[in-house]
VEXGUTOR-861292 format. One record per residue: residue number from 1; residue in three letters; x, y, z of N, C-alpha, C in turn. Coordinates in nm, 3 decimals, padded with zeros to 5 digits, always signed. Each point is the difference from the previous one (the first is absolute). Layout:
% VEXGUTOR-861292
tilum|nuse|nx|ny|nz|cax|cay|caz|cx|cy|cz
NUM|ALA|X|Y|Z|X|Y|Z|X|Y|Z
...
This chain:
% VEXGUTOR-861292
tilum|nuse|nx|ny|nz|cax|cay|caz|cx|cy|cz
1|MET|-01.558|+02.208|+01.173|-00.101|+00.101|-00.036|-00.121|-00.069|-00.063
2|LYS|-00.118|+00.034|+00.047|-00.123|-00.056|-00.056|-00.050|+00.090|-00.113
3|TYR|-00.020|-00.059|-00.117|-00.047|+00.075|-00.115|-00.151|-00.017|-00.015
4|PRO|-00.067|+00.101|-00.054|-00.144|-00.015|-00.027|-00.023|-00.095|-00.116
5|ASN|-00.120|-00.058|-00.005|-00.036|-00.079|-00.118|-00.128|+00.051|-00.066
6|LEU|-00.054|+00.109|+00.054|-00.115|+00.067|-00.062|+00.037|+00.144|-00.031
7|ILE|-00.036|+00.047|-00.117|+00.019|+00.141|-00.037|-00.137|+00.059|-00.032
8|LEU|-00.038|+00.103|+00.074|-00.125|+00.070|-00.027|+00.030|+00.118|-00.091
9|HIS|-00.064|+00.003|-00.115|+00.016|+00.111|-00.093|-00.124|+00.087|+00.009
10|ILE|+00.020|+00.127|+00.038|-00.111|+00.094|+00.019|+00.024|+00.120|-00.091
11|PRO|-00.052|-00.004|-00.122|+00.034|+00.104|-00.098|-00.092|+00.120|-00.007
12|HIS|-00.122|-00.011|+00.056|-00.101|+00.103|-00.027|-00.061|+00.062|+00.126
13|ALA|+00.071|-00.006|+00.113|-00.059|+00.049|+00.125|+00.033|+00.146|+00.029
14|SER|+00.097|+00.057|-00.069|+00.041|+00.138|+00.028|-00.085|+00.101|-00.078
15|THR|-00.013|+00.119|+00.056|-00.071|+00.110|-00.067|+00.096|+00.114|-00.037
16|TYR|+00.129|-00.022|+00.017|+00.098|+00.108|-00.015|+00.029|+00.032|-00.146
17|ILE|-00.015|+00.127|-00.035|+00.037|+00.050|-00.133|+00.108|+00.106|+00.019
18|PRO|+00.121|-00.021|-00.053|+00.111|+00.091|+00.027|-00.002|+00.129|-00.081
19|ASN|-00.066|-00.002|-00.115|+00.004|+00.117|-00.087|-00.139|+00.031|-00.055
20|TRP|-00.069|+00.091|+00.068|-00.136|+00.035|-00.042|+00.000|+00.091|-00.124
21|ASP|+00.114|+00.058|-00.034|+00.004|+00.091|-00.114|-00.031|-00.070|-00.132
22|GLU|+00.018|-00.132|-00.005|-00.028|-00.075|-00.122|-00.150|-00.016|-00.025
23|PHE|-00.080|+00.020|+00.105|-00.141|-00.037|-00.007|-00.088|+00.123|-00.025
24|THR|-00.100|-00.018|-00.085|-00.084|+00.111|-00.044|-00.138|+00.000|+00.066
25|ASP|-00.059|-00.117|+00.016|-00.135|-00.011|+00.058|+00.013|-00.062|+00.139
26|ARG|+00.018|+00.087|+00.099|+00.028|-00.051|+00.135|-00.121|-00.068|+00.063
27|GLU|-00.119|+00.042|-00.040|-00.120|-00.066|+00.051|-00.007|-00.145|-00.048
28|GLU|+00.032|-00.021|-00.127|+00.003|-00.136|-00.055|+00.112|-00.082|+00.065
29|VAL|+00.113|+00.064|+00.026|+00.110|-00.070|+00.067|-00.042|-00.043|+00.139
30|ALA|-00.063|+00.092|+00.074|-00.043|-00.031|+00.136|-00.101|-00.115|+00.001
31|GLN|-00.094|+00.003|-00.094|-00.099|-00.108|-00.007|+00.067|-00.132|-00.040
32|SER|+00.098|+00.008|-00.088|+00.072|-00.120|-00.042|+00.077|-00.061|+00.117
33|ILE|+00.062|+00.085|+00.080|+00.071|-00.049|+00.118|-00.098|-00.067|+00.096
34|ASP|-00.115|+00.065|+00.022|-00.101|-00.059|+00.090|-00.046|-00.136|-00.050
35|CYS|-00.024|-00.011|-00.130|-00.061|-00.121|-00.055|+00.100|-00.112|-00.026
36|LEU|+00.119|+00.034|-00.045|+00.093|-00.101|-00.050|+00.109|-00.041|+00.098
37|THR|+00.014|+00.072|+00.109|+00.099|-00.038|+00.101|-00.049|-00.122|+00.078
38|ASP|+00.093|-00.089|+00.031|-00.031|-00.114|+00.088|+00.014|+00.046|+00.145
39|HIS|-00.098|+00.079|+00.043|+00.007|+00.066|+00.130|+00.017|-00.101|+00.114
40|PHE|+00.099|+00.027|+00.086|+00.024|-00.076|+00.123|+00.040|-00.145|-00.023
41|VAL|+00.032|-00.037|-00.122|+00.042|-00.140|-00.021|+00.127|-00.029|+00.077
42|ASP|+00.089|+00.099|+00.011|+00.121|-00.021|+00.080|-00.035|-00.025|+00.146
43|LYS|-00.106|+00.065|+00.049|-00.043|-00.021|+00.138|-00.066|-00.137|+00.017
44|LEU|-00.078|-00.042|-00.100|-00.065|-00.131|+00.008|+00.102|-00.113|+00.007
45|PHE|+00.112|+00.017|-00.068|+00.103|-00.103|-00.005|+00.113|+00.025|+00.100
46|HIS|-00.013|+00.103|+00.083|+00.109|+00.035|+00.092|+00.030|-00.116|+00.095
47|ASN|+00.128|-00.028|+00.016|+00.041|-00.109|+00.088|+00.143|+00.024|+00.046
48|SER|+00.041|-00.075|+00.100|+00.138|+00.008|+00.050|+00.069|-00.136|-00.011
49|MET|-00.044|-00.079|-00.097|+00.052|-00.135|-00.014|+00.140|+00.001|-00.062
50|GLN|+00.088|-00.085|+00.052|+00.135|-00.009|-00.053|+00.003|-00.058|-00.141
51|HIS|-00.099|-00.082|-00.031|+00.004|-00.069|-00.129|-00.069|+00.078|-00.112
52|VAL|-00.033|+00.127|+00.025|-00.069|+00.082|-00.100|+00.082|+00.126|-00.029
53|GLU|+00.022|+00.026|-00.128|+00.062|+00.125|-00.044|-00.103|+00.078|-00.081
54|VAL|+00.000|+00.131|+00.015|-00.097|+00.085|-00.069|+00.072|+00.092|-00.099
55|VAL|-00.048|+00.003|-00.123|+00.049|+00.095|-00.100|-00.119|+00.087|-00.039
56|LYS|+00.002|+00.124|+00.046|-00.113|+00.092|-00.023|+00.045|+00.116|-00.088
57|PHE|-00.081|+00.032|-00.098|+00.027|+00.114|-00.087|-00.043|+00.127|+00.072
58|GLY|+00.086|+00.103|-00.003|-00.025|+00.120|+00.080|-00.072|+00.113|-00.070
59|TYR|-00.046|-00.025|-00.123|-00.067|+00.105|-00.077|-00.139|-00.046|-00.043
60|SER|-00.086|+00.096|-00.029|-00.133|-00.033|-00.050|+00.010|-00.063|-00.139
61|ARG|-00.087|-00.094|-00.026|-00.005|-00.060|-00.133|-00.041|+00.101|-00.106
62|ILE|-00.065|+00.110|+00.041|-00.039|+00.104|-00.095|+00.125|+00.069|-00.054
63|TYR|+00.105|+00.006|+00.082|+00.128|+00.057|-00.044|+00.080|-00.101|-00.082
64|CYS|+00.006|-00.124|+00.050|+00.073|-00.106|-00.068|-00.057|-00.134|+00.044
65|ASP|-00.047|-00.077|-00.095|-00.059|-00.131|+00.033|+00.101|-00.110|-00.033
66|VAL|+00.061|-00.053|+00.104|+00.109|-00.096|-00.019|-00.049|-00.139|-00.040
67|GLU|-00.131|-00.020|-00.003|-00.051|-00.130|-00.045|-00.048|+00.004|-00.146
68|ARG|+00.023|+00.110|-00.066|-00.022|+00.007|-00.144|+00.131|-00.036|-00.072
69|TYR|-00.014|-00.051|-00.121|+00.118|-00.025|-00.082|+00.069|+00.132|-00.032
70|PHE|+00.134|+00.000|+00.008|+00.075|+00.119|-00.038|-00.008|+00.022|-00.151
71|ASP|-00.003|-00.110|-00.074|-00.015|+00.007|-00.146|-00.148|+00.024|-00.031
72|ASN|-00.031|+00.122|-00.041|-00.140|+00.036|-00.021|-00.069|-00.086|-00.106
73|SER|+00.076|-00.056|-00.092|-00.060|-00.084|-00.104|-00.054|-00.131|+00.057
74|LYS|+00.045|-00.037|+00.120|-00.047|-00.123|+00.066|-00.111|+00.027|+00.100
75|GLU|-00.025|+00.127|+00.031|-00.092|+00.036|+00.108|-00.140|+00.029|-00.054
76|PRO|-00.099|-00.085|+00.032|-00.137|+00.022|-00.050|-00.061|+00.133|+00.042
77|MET|+00.038|+00.050|+00.119|-00.061|+00.123|+00.049|+00.065|+00.126|-00.056
78|PHE|+00.109|-00.015|-00.073|+00.066|+00.118|-00.056|-00.094|+00.076|-00.094
79|GLY|-00.079|-00.072|-00.075|-00.094|+00.064|-00.093|-00.106|+00.082|+00.070
80|ARG|-00.017|-00.023|+00.130|-00.097|+00.078|+00.078|+00.069|+00.112|+00.078
81|GLY|+00.127|+00.021|-00.028|+00.074|+00.102|+00.072|+00.039|-00.043|+00.139
82|MET|+00.007|-00.131|+00.023|+00.031|-00.052|+00.134|+00.106|-00.109|-00.009
83|GLY|+00.109|+00.033|-00.072|+00.118|-00.085|+00.003|+00.074|+00.024|+00.131
84|TYR|+00.129|-00.022|+00.002|+00.073|+00.020|+00.127|+00.005|+00.147|+00.040
85|CYS|-00.015|+00.090|-00.098|-00.004|+00.144|+00.028|-00.136|+00.053|-00.043
86|TYR|-00.092|+00.013|+00.096|-00.139|+00.035|-00.033|-00.009|+00.140|-00.062
87|THR|-00.078|+00.008|-00.106|-00.037|+00.131|-00.055|-00.151|+00.023|+00.011
88|ARG|-00.072|-00.104|+00.041|-00.144|+00.010|+00.025|-00.032|-00.061|+00.136
89|GLY|-00.112|+00.046|+00.058|-00.037|-00.046|+00.132|-00.111|-00.103|-00.001
90|VAL|-00.061|-00.017|+00.115|-00.099|-00.106|+00.021|-00.121|+00.016|-00.091
91|ASN|-00.033|+00.125|-00.036|-00.113|+00.026|-00.090|+00.045|+00.020|-00.145
92|LEU|+00.126|-00.035|-00.027|+00.061|+00.013|-00.133|+00.012|+00.145|-00.046
93|LYS|-00.001|+00.093|+00.096|+00.027|+00.140|-00.032|+00.151|+00.023|+00.002
94|GLY|+00.046|+00.091|-00.086|+00.142|+00.033|-00.001|+00.044|+00.061|+00.132
95|ILE|+00.113|-00.045|+00.053|+00.047|+00.050|+00.130|+00.141|+00.056|-00.005
96|ARG|+00.071|-00.020|-00.111|+00.142|+00.033|-00.003|+00.035|+00.072|-00.130
97|ASP|+00.082|+00.102|+00.014|+00.053|+00.070|-00.117|+00.125|-00.076|-00.045
98|VAL|-00.010|-00.068|-00.113|+00.110|-00.087|-00.044|+00.129|+00.080|-00.022
99|ASP|-00.012|+00.127|-00.031|+00.120|+00.082|-00.022|+00.069|+00.037|+00.131
100|ARG|-00.071|-00.018|+00.111|+00.059|+00.034|+00.130|+00.040|-00.122|+00.082
101|ILE|-00.024|-00.119|-00.053|+00.036|-00.121|+00.074|+00.151|-00.014|+00.004
102|ASN|+00.053|-00.018|+00.120|+00.142|-00.032|+00.016|+00.013|-00.151|-00.013
103|LEU|+00.001|-00.046|-00.126|-00.003|-00.144|-00.025|+00.124|-00.070|+00.053
104|ALA|+00.112|+00.069|-00.001|+00.123|-00.061|+00.052|-00.017|-00.034|+00.148
105|GLU|-00.067|+00.087|+00.074|-00.021|-00.025|+00.143|-00.102|-00.112|+00.022
106|VAL|-00.106|-00.001|-00.080|-00.099|-00.108|+00.010|+00.066|-00.134|-00.031
107|ASN|+00.081|-00.004|-00.105|+00.071|-00.123|-00.036|+00.094|-00.044|+00.112
108|LYS|+00.068|+00.095|+00.061|+00.093|-00.030|+00.109|-00.074|-00.065|+00.117
109|VAL|-00.114|+00.058|+00.037|-00.082|-00.053|+00.109|-00.048|-00.142|-00.034
110|TYR|-00.043|-00.019|-00.123|-00.049|-00.132|-00.045|+00.109|-00.105|+00.015
111|TRP|+00.117|+00.028|-00.055|+00.105|-00.102|-00.001|+00.065|-00.019|+00.136
112|GLU|+00.003|+00.104|+00.082|+00.052|-00.017|+00.137|-00.086|-00.098|+00.078
113|HIS|-00.131|+00.010|-00.017|-00.088|-00.093|+00.071|+00.021|-00.142|-00.049
114|HIS|+00.008|-00.018|-00.131|+00.019|-00.135|-00.052|+00.136|-00.056|+00.039
115|ALA|+00.100|+00.087|+00.012|+00.131|-00.045|+00.049|-00.010|-00.045|+00.145
116|ASN|-00.074|+00.074|+00.082|-00.019|-00.039|+00.140|-00.068|-00.136|+00.010
117|LEU|-00.100|-00.021|-00.083|-00.072|-00.127|+00.001|+00.090|-00.113|-00.048
118|TYR|+00.074|+00.025|-00.106|+00.092|-00.101|-00.052|+00.102|-00.040|+00.106
119|HIS|+00.061|+00.098|+00.064|+00.105|-00.030|+00.099|-00.057|-00.070|+00.123
120|ALA|-00.125|+00.030|+00.035|-00.062|-00.070|+00.113|-00.012|-00.149|-00.030
121|VAL|-00.041|-00.033|-00.122|-00.012|-00.141|-00.038|+00.137|-00.063|-00.021
122|LYS|+00.089|+00.071|-00.070|+00.131|-00.056|-00.034|+00.082|-00.028|+00.125
123|ARG|-00.010|+00.086|+00.100|+00.074|-00.022|+00.125|-00.039|-00.133|+00.063
124|LEU|-00.128|-00.033|-00.006|-00.046|-00.127|+00.055|+00.044|-00.117|-00.088
125|ASN|-00.008|+00.019|-00.131|+00.049|-00.104|-00.092|+00.147|-00.031|+00.027
126|ASP|+00.078|+00.104|+00.026|+00.143|-00.018|+00.025|+00.027|-00.075|+00.130
127|ASN|-00.103|-00.009|+00.085|+00.010|-00.076|+00.125|-00.085|-00.126|-00.006
128|ASP|-00.019|-00.049|-00.123|-00.068|-00.128|-00.026|-00.145|-00.001|+00.047
129|ILE|-00.064|+00.116|-00.009|-00.142|+00.011|+00.036|-00.079|+00.040|-00.123
130|LYS|-00.105|-00.076|-00.028|-00.094|+00.036|-00.106|-00.123|+00.058|+00.068
131|PRO|-00.010|+00.132|+00.009|-00.108|+00.061|+00.078|-00.133|-00.002|-00.072
132|LEU|-00.103|+00.030|+00.075|-00.133|+00.023|-00.056|-00.023|+00.150|-00.003
133|LEU|-00.026|+00.053|-00.117|-00.036|+00.141|-00.016|-00.152|+00.012|+00.008
134|ILE|-00.048|+00.083|+00.091|-00.143|+00.024|+00.014|-00.029|+00.144|-00.043
135|ASP|-00.073|+00.014|-00.108|-00.035|+00.131|-00.054|-00.127|+00.047|+00.070
136|CYS|+00.011|+00.109|+00.077|-00.106|+00.040|+00.093|-00.079|+00.120|-00.055
137|HIS|-00.130|-00.018|-00.014|-00.085|+00.103|-00.059|-00.137|+00.005|+00.067
138|SER|-00.076|+00.105|-00.037|-00.143|+00.002|+00.029|-00.072|+00.040|-00.129
139|PHE|-00.131|-00.022|-00.004|-00.074|+00.034|-00.121|-00.137|+00.056|+00.034
140|SER|-00.052|+00.079|-00.092|-00.131|+00.061|+00.019|-00.110|-00.100|-00.032
141|ASN|-00.109|+00.010|+00.073|-00.115|-00.086|-00.026|-00.084|+00.051|-00.117
142|GLU|+00.030|+00.123|-00.044|-00.074|+00.060|-00.112|+00.098|+00.038|-00.111
143|PRO|-00.043|-00.008|-00.127|+00.091|+00.034|-00.110|+00.019|+00.151|-00.015
144|TYR|+00.115|+00.038|-00.053|+00.028|+00.138|-00.036|+00.006|+00.011|-00.152
145|ALA|-00.005|+00.123|-00.049|+00.004|+00.021|-00.145|+00.126|-00.057|-00.063
146|CYS|+00.108|-00.003|+00.076|+00.128|-00.047|-00.054|+00.013|-00.152|+00.000
147|ASP|-00.094|-00.070|+00.061|+00.009|-00.146|+00.007|-00.038|-00.061|-00.134
148|GLU|+00.099|-00.061|-00.062|-00.020|-00.052|-00.136|-00.077|-00.131|-00.001
149|ASP|+00.037|-00.091|+00.090|-00.059|-00.134|-00.001|-00.060|-00.034|+00.136
150|PHE|-00.068|+00.096|+00.061|-00.055|-00.024|+00.133|-00.107|-00.109|-00.006
151|LYS|+00.012|-00.097|+00.092|-00.096|-00.111|+00.003|-00.124|+00.044|+00.077
152|THR|-00.114|-00.012|-00.061|-00.125|+00.037|+00.066|-00.053|-00.117|+00.081
153|GLY|-00.099|+00.028|+00.084|-00.057|-00.104|+00.084|+00.049|+00.014|+00.142
154|GLU|-00.037|-00.094|+00.083|+00.038|+00.005|+00.141|+00.148|-00.030|+00.015
155|LEU|+00.070|+00.090|+00.064|+00.144|-00.015|+00.015|+00.035|-00.056|+00.138
156|PRO|+00.109|-00.075|+00.009|+00.037|-00.064|+00.126|+00.064|+00.100|+00.097
157|ASP|+00.013|-00.044|+00.125|+00.073|+00.080|+00.098|+00.149|+00.002|-00.032
158|PHE|+00.049|-00.112|-00.049|+00.142|-00.012|-00.036|+00.013|-00.060|-00.140
159|CYS|+00.092|+00.055|-00.075|+00.041|-00.059|-00.128|+00.143|-00.047|+00.016
160|LEU|+00.026|-00.126|-00.034|+00.134|-00.058|+00.008|+00.047|-00.033|-00.141
161|GLY|+00.115|+00.055|-00.037|+00.049|-00.018|-00.136|+00.123|-00.088|-00.007
162|TYR|+00.011|-00.074|-00.109|+00.116|-00.088|-00.020|+00.030|-00.013|-00.148
163|ASN|+00.122|-00.050|-00.030|+00.044|-00.017|-00.138|+00.014|-00.146|-00.042
164|ASP|+00.025|-00.090|+00.096|+00.033|-00.138|-00.032|-00.058|-00.094|+00.105
165|GLU|+00.028|-00.129|-00.014|-00.057|-00.099|+00.092|+00.050|+00.018|+00.142
166|LYS|+00.128|+00.034|+00.016|+00.053|+00.023|+00.134|-00.072|+00.118|+00.065
167|GLY|-00.019|+00.106|-00.077|-00.074|+00.115|+00.052|-00.142|-00.036|+00.038
168|LYS|-00.062|-00.085|-00.081|-00.137|-00.043|+00.031|-00.004|-00.078|+00.131
169|GLU|+00.098|-00.087|+00.022|+00.006|-00.076|+00.126|+00.008|+00.095|+00.119
170|ILE|+00.082|+00.103|-00.013|+00.016|+00.097|+00.108|-00.130|+00.077|+00.021
171|CYS|-00.065|+00.037|-00.108|-00.128|+00.072|+00.010|-00.107|-00.084|+00.068
172|LEU|+00.001|-00.130|-00.023|-00.098|-00.088|+00.065|+00.023|-00.006|+00.151
173|ILE|+00.126|+00.008|+00.042|+00.030|+00.007|+00.144|-00.057|+00.129|+00.058
174|MET|+00.021|+00.111|-00.069|-00.052|+00.128|+00.047|-00.153|+00.000|+00.000
175|LYS|-00.057|-00.057|-00.104|-00.146|-00.005|-00.012|-00.061|-00.073|+00.118
176|GLU|+00.058|-00.112|+00.037|-00.051|-00.078|+00.113|+00.004|+00.081|+00.129
177|THR|+00.109|+00.072|+00.021|+00.014|+00.083|+00.121|-00.105|+00.110|+00.004
178|LEU|-00.024|+00.064|-00.113|-00.097|+00.110|-00.005|-00.143|-00.049|+00.011
179|GLU|-00.031|-00.110|-00.066|-00.137|-00.053|+00.006|-00.032|-00.052|+00.139
180|PHE|+00.098|-00.048|+00.072|-00.021|-00.041|+00.139|-00.046|+00.118|+00.084
181|ARG|+00.041|+00.120|-00.040|-00.039|+00.123|+00.070|-00.121|+00.066|-00.066
182|ASN|-00.068|-00.073|-00.085|-00.128|+00.042|-00.062|+00.014|+00.111|-00.103
183|TYR|+00.117|+00.011|-00.062|+00.015|+00.092|-00.111|-00.026|-00.073|-00.132
184|SER|-00.057|+00.072|-00.096|-00.016|-00.057|-00.134|+00.129|+00.021|-00.078
185|VAL|+00.037|-00.101|-00.078|+00.130|+00.001|-00.069|-00.018|-00.050|-00.143
186|ALA|+00.069|+00.063|-00.093|+00.004|-00.048|-00.139|+00.144|-00.004|-00.047
187|LEU|+00.030|-00.094|-00.088|+00.133|-00.012|-00.058|+00.002|+00.064|-00.139
188|ASN|+00.097|+00.087|-00.020|+00.017|+00.070|-00.129|-00.128|+00.070|-00.046
189|PHE|-00.075|+00.054|+00.096|-00.121|+00.076|-00.030|-00.026|+00.100|+00.112
190|PRO|-00.021|+00.127|-00.029|-00.015|+00.061|-00.133|+00.133|+00.036|-00.067
191|TYR|+00.111|-00.021|+00.072|+00.132|+00.024|-00.059|+00.078|-00.130|+00.004
192|SER|+00.100|-00.010|-00.086|+00.070|-00.127|-00.011|+00.151|+00.020|-00.008
193|GLY|+00.071|-00.107|+00.028|+00.145|+00.001|-00.012|+00.069|+00.064|+00.118
194|SER|+00.132|+00.003|-00.006|+00.081|+00.059|+00.105|+00.134|+00.042|-00.057
195|LEU|+00.062|+00.096|+00.065|+00.126|+00.058|-00.048|+00.113|-00.103|+00.002
196|VAL|+00.083|+00.004|-00.103|+00.119|-00.085|-00.008|+00.122|+00.090|-00.018
197|VAL|+00.103|-00.024|+00.080|+00.125|+00.076|-00.009|+00.095|-00.074|-00.092
198|ASP|+00.036|+00.062|-00.110|+00.084|-00.065|-00.101|+00.137|-00.039|+00.056
199|ASN|+00.054|-00.108|-00.052|+00.137|-00.046|+00.030|+00.020|-00.034|+00.146
200|THR|-00.105|-00.048|+00.065|+00.008|-00.048|+00.138|-00.083|-00.127|+00.012
201|GLU|+00.015|-00.067|+00.115|-00.077|-00.120|+00.029|-00.095|+00.029|+00.116
202|HIS|-00.129|-00.004|-00.026|-00.097|+00.020|+00.106|-00.137|-00.048|-00.046
203|ASP|-00.085|-00.033|+00.097|-00.141|-00.022|-00.029|-00.074|+00.132|+00.021
204|SER|-00.121|+00.008|-00.054|-00.070|+00.128|+00.006|-00.150|-00.020|+00.006
205|VAL|-00.064|+00.076|+00.089|-00.146|+00.005|+00.007|-00.042|+00.144|+00.026
206|MET|-00.126|+00.028|-00.023|-00.056|+00.132|+00.026|-00.115|-00.011|+00.099
207|ILE|-00.006|+00.095|+00.092|-00.115|+00.013|+00.090|-00.063|+00.136|-00.024
208|GLU|-00.127|+00.001|-00.038|-00.077|+00.123|-00.018|-00.114|+00.000|+00.101
209|VAL|-00.009|+00.106|+00.080|-00.105|+00.013|+00.101|-00.107|+00.097|-00.052
210|ASN|-00.124|-00.043|+00.001|-00.109|+00.087|-00.043|-00.014|+00.117|+00.099
211|LYS|+00.004|+00.121|-00.051|-00.004|+00.118|+00.086|-00.128|+00.008|+00.084
212|ARG|-00.106|-00.064|-00.046|-00.127|+00.009|+00.073|+00.010|-00.062|+00.138
213|ILE|+00.095|-00.093|+00.022|+00.004|-00.071|+00.127|+00.092|+00.065|+00.103
214|TYR|+00.072|+00.107|-00.040|+00.088|+00.062|+00.100|+00.003|+00.153|-00.007
215|LEU|-00.057|+00.059|-00.105|+00.014|+00.144|-00.020|-00.136|+00.068|-00.001
216|ASN|-00.013|+00.108|+00.079|-00.120|+00.082|-00.003|+00.001|+00.091|-00.123
217|LYS|-00.116|+00.057|-00.033|-00.007|+00.087|-00.117|+00.089|+00.123|+00.014
218|GLY|+00.025|+00.041|+00.123|+00.089|+00.113|+00.023|+00.147|-00.037|+00.000
219|LEU|+00.031|-00.122|-00.047|+00.137|-00.051|-00.010|+00.067|-00.012|+00.136
220|THR|-00.080|-00.035|+00.099|+00.054|-00.034|+00.132|-00.022|-00.149|+00.023
221|LEU|+00.078|-00.055|+00.091|-00.011|-00.142|+00.029|-00.127|-00.030|+00.077
222|GLN|-00.067|-00.107|-00.036|-00.112|-00.047|+00.079|+00.051|-00.047|+00.136
223|THR|-00.086|+00.008|+00.100|+00.045|-00.029|+00.137|+00.046|-00.144|+00.019
224|ASP|-00.051|-00.092|-00.082|+00.038|-00.140|+00.017|+00.102|-00.047|-00.105
225|TYR|+00.076|+00.096|-00.054|+00.101|-00.037|-00.100|+00.101|-00.099|+00.056
226|TYR|+00.017|+00.002|+00.133|+00.098|-00.088|+00.064|-00.031|-00.147|-00.027
227|LYS|-00.126|-00.032|-00.028|-00.034|-00.139|-00.032|+00.066|-00.043|-00.132
228|ILE|+00.002|+00.092|-00.095|+00.066|-00.029|-00.127|+00.151|-00.009|+00.021
229|HIS|+00.052|+00.093|+00.078|+00.143|-00.004|+00.033|+00.036|-00.134|+00.064
230|SER|-00.081|-00.045|+00.091|+00.024|-00.128|+00.067|-00.001|-00.116|-00.099
231|ALA|-00.094|+00.003|-00.094|-00.008|-00.107|-00.101|+00.123|+00.000|-00.089
232|LEU|+00.047|+00.118|-00.036|+00.118|+00.009|-00.086|+00.126|-00.045|+00.073
233|ILE|+00.011|+00.032|+00.127|+00.114|-00.046|+00.078|-00.002|-00.152|+00.012
234|ALA|-00.118|-00.057|+00.018|-00.012|-00.146|+00.006|+00.047|-00.063|-00.131
235|ILE|-00.033|+00.064|-00.112|+00.044|-00.048|-00.130|+00.153|+00.005|-00.010
236|LEU|+00.060|+00.111|+00.042|+00.145|+00.012|-00.008|+00.069|-00.106|+00.084
237|GLU|-00.053|-00.026|+00.118|+00.058|-00.103|+00.087|-00.008|-00.137|-00.067
238|LYS|-00.114|-00.029|-00.058|-00.019|-00.130|-00.063|+00.089|-00.015|-00.123
239|LEU|+00.006|+00.104|-00.081|+00.080|-00.009|-00.122|+00.149|-00.010|+00.030
240|SER|+00.046|+00.071|+00.101|+00.141|-00.008|+00.035|+00.042|-00.141|+00.036
241|ALA|-00.094|-00.074|+00.057|+00.030|-00.138|+00.042|+00.007|-00.097|-00.117
242|VAL|-00.064|+00.037|-00.113|-00.005|-00.095|-00.113|+00.086|+00.043|-00.119
243|VAL|+00.049|+00.124|+00.000|+00.083|+00.046|-00.112|+00.125|-00.086|-00.009
244|GLY|+00.026|-00.049|-00.121|+00.115|-00.086|-00.022|-00.034|-00.147|+00.004
245|ASP|-00.124|-00.032|+00.044|-00.040|-00.141|+00.002|-00.017|-00.053|-00.143
């Protein structure tokens, strides 16, 4: 049996909210979904490669944000009402009645996803594979009210994030591939770092695609989005060949 050596983590591409009764300002929720969802990122990274496994979160981040710390005391965005269980939206308006939140269900969804991610990595570790986790995102070219540390100035087409020297080496491989295709690329800018799954062995990088290069204002795909898809597939092919080196 051939095991994958790349894991694509797609946490913010869904728009699904299972319980609208918790939410009070539906207009703010709708705008938050439009602005904060990584629209079509799953499509941009879609592939049929044997060496790639995908772990995608099936709920909107407005309902539960699995990339926030569960411990609110560790989460910088909790003070803005945007911890793992959002109570404020993209414009920092209240969106949720805290007395109506089914927190047990939100917690269940949060931990089920992290369990899925853990087991995806651990299964490969158990077969002597140290995979590369690629955290897949998109980002807005313009700041929102909720953006605490948004970097101003000209933003790149792609932001590549890393935590350590190994991650930086991998990002430089990706950077070369993207720049060959005439995309602008920055490392750890405007966002930095990449997700790490506790108690497992894996390398980790983040790919953030600027929404301006693939998304129309009406939240539809630009007609030439396939060029970005092609570039990302080329990256996956190249990285699969070097993971473990």
